[in-house]
N, C-alpha and C positions, 0 to 999 in steps of 0.2 A: 168695814171690818177686814182685817188681814186674813189671807188664806194661809193656814198653817199646814205644813207638810204632813205632820203626824195625823191630823184630822182627815186630810185627803186620803191617805193610806187606809185609815180605819174605815172611812165611809166606803171606799172601794171594796174592801174585804167584806164588809157587812152587806153591801148591795150585790156584787157580782159573784161572791163565793158562797155566802151563807143565806142570802135572801132575807135577812132580818131588818133591812132598811130599804127605803125606796128613794130614788133620785128626787122625786117630787117632794119628799118630806125633809130633805136637808136644806140648809141655807143656800140660797140661790147662787152666791158667789163660789160655791163649791161644785156646782153642776158640771161645768166644763173641765176644771182640773181633775175631777174624779174620772170623767170619761177619758181624758188624756192619759191618766195614770193606768187605767184599765187597758187602753189600747197599747200601751207600751209594755206592761207587765203581764197581762193575762193572755199570753200566746204561748204556744208550744215552742216554736222556733221563729226567730225574727223574719227569716226569709223562707219560711216553709210554704207549702202549697196552701191554697185557699182553705181547704178543709181543716188542716192541722193548725193553721194560723189563727183561727177564730174559735178553737175548741171550747175554752172556758167561757167565752162570750156566748157561744151557741148553747151551752148548758144553762147559763143564766137566763137566756131567752126562753128556752124550752121549759124551764121551771117557773117561768112567770116573774122572775126577779127584776127583769127589765122589759120595757115595751119594744116593739119593732122599731119605732122611731129612735129610742135611746140606743138600741143596737146599731142602727145605721149611723147615728151621730158618733158613736164610739169608734166604729171601724174606719170612719172618715179621718180619724187622727193617726191611723197607722202609717208608719214610714218604712218602706215606700208604700204609697197608697195601694190598697187591696186590688183596685182595678188594674194596676200595672202587672199583677201576677196572673191575671185571667187571660188565657189565650183565646183568640178568635176562632 
């Protein structure tokens, strides 16, 4: 089945913003595109500090909309990777 952009967007909003849907409950071919979309769109600033960069994702995790594994898989799609922003 083809992955449709409007469905990817809709699933991401329902999962990460409203919590009315879960990644596990959507068609499997949408799992990664939805995470990629969230990693790209649900940040405060693209090159912000770690705290601000994941704010919407942190809210989704805190509210139980996504699991810790889904959170980690989503932030792995961020460009540049979140790890590059963390100073030693």
